[in-house]
N, C-alpha and C positions, 0 to 999 in steps of 0.2 A: 368206974371207967378206971378208979387207979390200980383195982385189984388187977385187973383185967390186963394191964399193962404189965407191971409183978410176973403178971403171968404168962406171959404170950414175952417177956424180957426170957426168962427163965427155961423156955424151950430153945430159945437163942442162945445160950448156955450153955443146952446140951445137945444145940446143934455145931455147937464150935468142941464140945469134948470131944462128941464124934472124929468131929475131921483132925483130930490133937491125936487121937488112937488111930483113926483109920485113913492116912494118907493118900485119898482119891478122890480123882474126879466128882464124883458121883455125891462123895460127903462134899467138896466143896464147890458142887452145884447146891446143892441140898442146903448148903451152912451161907448162899449170896443169897435161899427162897430166902431163908426164917431171918433175915437181914430186911429185905424189900418191904417183908411182911409187917415187920414192927413197924419199920419206918410208917411205913399204908395207913399202917392203926394213930402210929404220933399227929403223921398232918392231916387225917377223920378229928382226933381229940384238937386238932387246932385250928379245924375244917368250922366245928363244930360251937368250943367254950369261947377261944381265945377274941377278944372286942374286936382286933384292928381283920377286916375282913380282905383283907388285899398284902397281905403280909403273906402269905402263898398263892402264888401265880394257877389258873386256869382250878378253883382250889379243887374239886371232883371231879374233874380228870387228873391230877397229878394221882390224886387214891386211889382210883384205879387202876391204874395204870401202875401205879408201887404193887398194887392190888392182886393183880392179874397177872401181872410176871413174876412176885414172889411164888402166887399158886401154881406158874408153871415149872416155875425152877425147882416147888421142891415135888412136882410129879415128874417131876426130869429126873435128878438126883433118886428120886427112892428107887427108880423103871429101870437103872441101873445099876446099882448100888446091888455088887454080888454076895456078899456074905461074909 
């Protein structure tokens, strides 16, 4: 699981790098999507492995909401990007 979170962190760094190199609304949207995707994975990690189950409000709903919004923003940003 830790290796996956590290790989996901590199995705976020790459999305930030692309945004800083090509400042455009599409790259900003993609960066926000990457961040939300990372948040969903971190929340999922806490939901599964953290002993205090009340730490996250509506545990699985929070995971899926961040995941779906992240994937949506990644898709929209990719479709808007003109190169």
